[in-house]
N, C-alpha and C positions, 0 to 999 in steps of 0.2 A: 820626439814623442811617438811618432808612427813606428819606428824601429823598436823602441822600448816596449811598446804594446805588442808588436807582432812577434818578437823574439823571446819574450819572457812572460812570466806569470806573476800574480801578486802573492801575498803571504798565505792566502787561502788556496793558492794554486789555480785560481781562476784566470782565464785569458779573455781580454776584451780588445776590441778594435778601436783604432784612433786614426782614421784616414781621411775624414771629410772636413775636419776643422782647419781653420786658417793656419794654426800654429803646428800642424802635425809634422811638418818638416822644417820648421823655422826655429822652434825652441829645442835646444839640445842640452843635455845634462849628462852627468856621470852615472853609470851603473857600476857600483863599487864591487870589487872582489872581496869576498868574506875573508877576514873580519874588518876590512877598511870601511869607513863610513864618512859622512859629511858631504856637503854639496860638491866638494872637489876631491873627495876620497883621501884627504890629507890626515884624517884622524883614524884611530883604531878602536874598535869595540873592546871592552874589558870582559873577562869571563863573568858569567852569571852563575848563581848557585842557590842552594837551599839554605835558609836561615837555620843555623844550628840550634837555636833556642826555641824552635817550634816543633815539638815531637808529634808522633801519631799521624803522619801524613804518608801518602802513597804515590807510587809511580804511575804514569800513564800507560795503559795497555789498550792497544787497538787490535781489532780482529779483521782477518781477511777470509772470505769464503769464495773459492774459485772453482768453477766447473768448466773445463774446456779440453779439447782433444788436439789442439794445434795452436801455434802462434806464441807470441810473447807480449810483454807489457812493461811499462815503467811505472814507478810510483813517485809522484811528486810530493815533496815536503817543503813547506814554506816557499813554494814556487820553483824549487830546484829539483830536477829529475834524478832518479837513481840510475844505476846501470840497468841494462835490459835484463828482464827476468823471464826465462823460458817457462812454458807451462809445465815442464817436467822438473823444475828446480826443487832441490831439497832445502832443508832449513839453513844449512851453511851457505848455500848460494844466495838465498834471500837476504841473509844477514850481511854478506859481503856487498851485495848490490845496494842495500840501504846505507851502509857505513861509508860508501863512496860519496855520499852527499856531505859537503863540508860542514853543514850545520848539525850533523848527527855524529856524535862521538862514539856511542856504543848502544847496541840494542840486543835484546835476548829474544830469539825467534824459536817458538815451540810449535810443533805440529801435534794435533790431537791424535793423528795416526802417524806415529813416530817414523815409520818406514814408508810413508806415502810421499806423494809429490804435492806441490802447492796447488795444482789444478788437477782434479780427478772427478770422475763421475760419482763415485761414492764419497759423500761429503767429508772433507778434512778441514777442520777449523784451525787457522793459523793465528797464533797470538804473537804480537810484537810488543814487547815491553821496552820502554825507553828508560834505560838505566842511568843515563847521564844527562838527559834533557828533561828538566823538571817543569812542574806546573801544568795547568790545562794546556794541551798542545793543539795545534791545527791538525786537521785530519790528513791522512795520506789520501792522495787522489790518483786513481789509475788512468792511464792512457794506453789503449789497446792498439796492437798493430793490425794490419789488414787480414792476416791469416787467422788471428784470434777472432776477429769480427766475422769472418767467413765461416768459421766453425760453429757459429751460433752460441759461443761460450758466454758464461756469466761470471762477473767479478763484483763482489760487494765488499764494502768497508764499513765497519762499525767503530765509531769514535766518540759516541755521545754519552757513553756510560749507561745506556739503557737498552739498546738494541742487542738481541741475543741471536746466536747462530747455533744450530744443532749439527753434530757430526753423524757419521754412519751408525754409531751405537745409540743415537738418540740423546746423548748427553748435550746439555745446553751450556754455552759459554757466553759470558757478558763482558763487554768492554769496560774499562775503568778510566774515569777522568782523573788525571793527576791533580793532587792537592798540595804538592810542595810549592814553595816559592821558587821563582826563577828571577831573582833580582840581581842587579849589578853588584858584583863583589859580595854576593850573599847577604847584602844589607849590613855588612860588618866592615866596610872599608870604602875608600874613595877611589874612583877611577881616574887615571891619568890618560886622557884621550890622545895625548901625543904619542904614547907608545903602547897603549892598551894594557897597562899593568895596574893591578889593584894595590893600593896602599892600605894595608889592614890597620884597623884601629888598635891603639894601645893605651887609651886614656883610662884614668881611674883604676889602674892596676889590672884591667881586663885586656888581655892580649889575644889577638886572633891571627890565624895563618891559613895557608892553602890547605884545602881538604880533598878528600876522595869522593865527596858528594853525600857521605853518610855520617858526618860528624867526626870523622877521623882525619888524621893528617894524610895528605895526598897531593897529586900533581895538577889539580884542576886550575890552580892559579887564582881561585876565588878566596874569600876570607871566611869559609864555612867551618873552620876548625878552631875551637877554643884552646889556645896554647896554654894559657894560665889565667887565673882570676884572682881578684883581691880577697875573696872569701873562700874558706874551705868548702862551703856548700855550693860554690859556683858563682856565676855572674849574678850580680845584684844591682847593677846600674845600667842605664842606657848610655850609648856612646856620646862622647863630647866632654871637653873639660868641664863645661857646665852642661849637665845632661840635656841632650837634644839641642845644644848650642844656644839655648834660650829661645829657640824658634819652633818649639813643638812640645808635645806632651808625651811622657814616658809611660808605656804600658807595663804595669807591674808584673804581669804573669810571664811575658815573653821578653821584656826589656827591649821592645821595639819602639822607635820614635814615630809618632804621628805628627807630621810636620804641619805648621801653620801655612796658610795660603801664601804662595809665592816662594816657598822654600822646599827643598828636597834633599835627598841623600840619607844615608843611614844615620847620620848625626844631625840632619837638618841644617847643615852649614852652607849649603849651596843655594844660590839664588836662581830661580827660574827666569828664563828669558821669554819675551812675548812670542806668541804663535800667530801665524798667518796662513792663508791659503797658499798651497805649494805652487811654486813656479814650475818645477819639474817633478813629476811623480807618476806612478802608475795610474791609468784611468780607473775610475770607480765604477764605470759601466761603459757599454759601447758608446763611443763618441762623447764621453763625458769625463772631464778631468779638471784639475785645479780646484776641486771642491773640498778635499780633505785638508786638515791643518797640520802644520809642522813647525817646530821651533825655528824662529828666524826665517820662516817661509821657505826653508830649504835653499836659501840663497845667502847664507851667512853662518857664522859660528857664534856660539853663545859663550860669553865671558861670565862664568858662574860666580865670580867674585863680586861682580857689580849687577848682574842680571840684565846686561845690555848686549844687544846683537852687534857683532862686527861684520858689517855687510860687505859682500863682494863689490868690487869697483863697478860703479854704474847703477847701484841699487841703494835705496835709503829707506828711512822709516823705522819706527821702533821695532818692527818685526821684519825689516827688509822687504816690505810688501810693495814698494814702489820702484819702478824703473825710472831712472833719472833722465832728464833731457841732456842732449849733448852740450858741450862747452865746459869751460873751467868750473871747478867747484866755487860756488858763490856768485858765478856770473853765467847762468844758463843761457844758452843760445847766443853767447858772446855779445850780449847787449844789443843784438840786431833782430830780436824776435821775442815772442811770448811762449813760455813753457805751459803746455796744456795737457790735460788728460784726453784720452780718446773720446770720451763723452763731450768734452768741451770743443775739441777739434771738429766734431760732427756738426756742431752749431755754426761753425765758420766755413763749412765746406761749400764749394761752388761747383757748378757744372758748366764748363765753358764760359765762366765769368758770371753766370746767373746764380742767384741764391737758391738754396735747396731747403727742403724740409727734413733732411736726414736727422735721424736720432741714432744713438749708439748706447746701449746699456739700459734703456728705459724699461725693458722687460726683465725682471730678475730671474725668470725661469728660462731665459734664452742662454744656454750654455755657451753658444758661440761668441757671446760678448762678455765673457768672464773678466776680460782685461779693461773694462770700460773706465774704471777709476784707478787703475794700477799702472798701465803703460802710459808714459808721458812722451811728448814729442814737441818739437819746435814749430811754431807758426811764424815763419820769417817775415820780416818787414820787406816792403817792396825794394827790389834791387839786391836782395840777398837770398841765398839758397844753401842747400846742404843740410845734413841731419843736425848740425849745430849752428847753422846760419853764418858760417865762417867764410863762405864763398861769395864773391861779388859777381853778380849777373852781368853777362855781356848782352849787347843788343841782339834781338832776334828779327828775322824777316824772311821775305820770299827768296827762294833760290832762283836767281836770274838766269841760271844755266838750264832751267827746265822751261818748256814752252807749251805744254799741253794743259796748263792750268788757267783758272779764271778768277777774277775778283768777285766777291760776294755782291750780288745785286738784289735788293729787297724792294717790293712794291707796296705802297700804302694807298688804300682807298678810303676816303672820308665821306660819309653820308650824313650831312648835318648842315645847318645854316644859322646856328647861334651857339654861343657859349665858348668854352675853352677846354683844353686838354693838356696832358703831359705825355712825353715819350721817355722811356727809360731804356738804357742799354748797359748791360753788365753792371747793374745795381747803381748806376748813376742816372739821375732824373733831371729833366729840363724844368725850368719854371713853367708856370701855366702859359700856354700859347693860345692865341685867339684862333677861332675857326677859320678866319679868312687870311691867315698868315701866308706870305708869299714864299716862293721857292728860295729866294736869296736869304730871307729872314730865318726860314726853317733850317737852312744849311748853317747859318751863323750860330743858331742856338744849339744845334746838335754838336757843332765843333767846339762849343764851350765845355762839353763833358770831357772829363779826364780819360774816359774809356774810349773816346772816339778820336780818330786821327784823320783830319782833312777829308771828311766825307763830302760827296758831291750830290746835290739834290736837283732833280729836274721834274717839271710839271708837264702833263700832257696837253694842257690848255695853252701853254706858252709856246711862242714861235721859235723857230731855229735861230741860230746866231746869224747876223750880229744883233738882231732886234729883240730876241727873247732869250730864254735859257738855252737848252738843247732839246732837240726832238728825238734823240736816240742816244743810246750808250754804245759807243763804238769800241771795239777792242783796241788796247794801246798798240801803237805802231811797233811791231816786233823789230828788234834791232837787226836781225839777220834774215831777210826775206827769202833767202835761198833754202831755208830749212822748212820742213812741213809743219803745219799747225792744224791738226784735225779739229774740226768744229769751229775754227776761227778763220781758216783760209779757204776761200771758196773753190780754189783750184783753177780758176780762170784768170788769175792775176789780180783779183780784187778781194777785199775782206768782207765777210758777212757781218751783219750787225748782231750783237748779242741780245739786245732788248730794244727793238725799234718801237718808238712811241709816235703814233700817228695822231695829229691834232684832231679833236672831235668836231671842230667847226672851222669854216673858212676864215672866220673873224677872230682867230686866236689873238691873245694879248701877250704882253711882255711881263705882266705881274698879276697873273690870275690868282684867285683864292684857292687855298688847299681844299676846303670842304665845299661840297655841293650836294643838294638833296637828290639830284639825279643819279649820283654815284658814278658819273662818267669821268670825273676828274680823278687822276691818279698821280701819285708822287713816286718817282723812281729814285731810290737811294743807292748810290754807288760807293762801296767801301774799297777804295783802291789802296788804302794804307793800313787798314786792319786786315790781317791775313788769316787764311784758313776758313773753315766752315764756321760761320759766326752764328750766335744765337739771334733769334728774331727780336726786333724792336718790340717793346711792350707798351701799348697805349693805356692811358687812364682816361676814360671817357665819361666819368661820373657827372661832369659839368657840361657835357656837350649835348646840344638839343637838335632835333629834327622836327621843325614845326610844320613841315609840309606833309610828310608821309605818316605822321603820328598825331594828327589833329591837334597840334599845338602842345602835345604832352612834353613836359620838360625832361631833360636828361635822357632823351631817347636817341641821341645821335650815336654813331658807331664808327670805328676805324678798323678796317680789315687789313691784316698784314699777310702778305704773300712772300714766301721764301722757299728756298731749296727746290725750285722748279714749279712752285705754285703759279697759276695763271689768272689773269683778270683782263677782260676786254682784248683778248688776243696777245697780251703781253706776258712773257714768261720770266719769272724771277730766276736767279742763278745761284746755285750753291757754290760758295767759295771753295776753291781747291788749291789755292796758293799755299806755300809752306810757311811754317813758323819755326824755322831752323836757327839755332844759335850761330851767330856770325854768318847767316844765310847759307850755311853749309859750304862756304867758300873761304873759311879761315878757321883759326883755332882761338879758343877763348882763354885768356889769361885770367883765371879766377882770383888772383891776388890783387888785380887792378880793375877788373871788369872791362878790359879793353880787348878788342879783336886784333889778332895778328893775321892779316889777310894773305891768302896765297898769291903767287905771282899772277899778274894780269887783273887782279881784283882789288877794288878800293871802296871807300865809303860811298853809299848811294843816298838817294833822297827819300827812301822808304816806300816808294810806289812800286807796284808790280811792273817789272820791266822798265823801271824808271831811269832817271839820269843820275849824274853825280850829285852828291849832297853832303851834308854834315851830320848824318845819323851815327857815324862812327861804326857802322856795320861793314859788311863786305858785299853789298848788294849791287855793285856796279862794275861791269867789266870795262876795262879801259880799252876803247875801240882802237886807239892809236897803237897801243902795244900789241893788241890782237892782230892788227893788219900787218904787223911786221913778221908774223909767224907764217 
């Protein structure tokens, strides 16, 4: 899309940018060479022409007024540039430059000052008559070179049929809007898009053939010449074995068919296919695209016998307006996921496991979300991935070969003395928990959540082992103490504590309550098996009360969560920096089975950072015995 906008122009020879939208370099399409057409350029345009039964019409005449003493310019027609035209060009040179445009067959160029140049100080009006391109035409659009600009020159085009230019003699000239038809096969034949050839009508004794554009026989390839008719006085019927094929009304004066809705063609025998907003097309304004409509959304071909679109593979809908999900036809996402639109997928989006309030496509004026109900994708079931949910996921975990990382440690402070609360982690919620829950019970309830793996909970009021829980979170014993561990290794042969918890009183207990109105009790939550930078636990304290600090006011309790380095009572939480690598970055994933193929020296671990052997089927444990042999 970006290249299409930057390198070409639209039919009005306007140029727009398309560089900031998400699809500017993702959606690609064919820019067909004239006369090829179709989303894949597999079809060919047929000649167009003037209907031979509509007399009294005129050709288009556009005017050029140029005043310059240097430089050159090109004239764009339907977005295609002419050859360069120097300011000293004569009429023959201008004609040759314009006829180099593939869409222009023939023009007649006339100077009001016959021996002048196209650009001169004394006004010379240039008339360009389109003798083989019919109908009201798009205007010529000039693009000047730098020398022309530097000269302070002027170049004007009149193509509206009203604006006039005067030459040096004072004579005024007016442009003329073309009034002839420019219809496929001159409205007297059917187009075969396979080869771009018109099949001229011969029904009811009225036979048509190729014309010269002016009602006589000629090489245009249209059907604008009446070869013979059933009556001496000429054509007296509209095309079709049954006039207008029974799908339109015949105009008696011109014997043209006016087709009923859903039908088209000179004899109304062709069925129209549905239109949709284009997948690939020239922008309609800067950074704005996909708003104009095209048959089959420019992503399929129209079967005019049935009026149905034959969509490109991967697209569907009556107008090919939808991009399909991956997977076999009839079994999207291979049965391991749900096929959703972009708008639907936004509702299921999460951020590090937490729900979001994302929306996509809710604002119809936001051009950036044009695809909200058109692009579909798979939302895979747990254990599956890939654009079509055909891949089986392998275990992920911490890379045990890296040593400068740390497990996530979060600290909770509960200020309350009555009621209950819940904690949620990655959209999983505990049952209601009493304010005086112990560390062991809180740990047990958290580990019941499917999103939590073997979390460890310690209270500051509890004593150290063996009589209490733990009074500090110590870094796991590194397997290879001869390696440096910044931030973990003190450098004097001992390990520093990551989150020391100092008991608040000398009379600490072994089963203290989580909540306390003084706020001096804290819970340390250690995520040794959930890896990476984790989202904070989310408390729901609507039923929690602090009757001491709030004069008995109900629902006044609070739980404060400290994470990513946040501190309370001298204790610092720790942002998790362990990896979440497929097969722990120490093996290859076989996506056909979901099993890890571990590298030499590596085998399945227990899932803990720098943990031991286990049955997780990952590659998170280095075999010490094999390692020692190296």
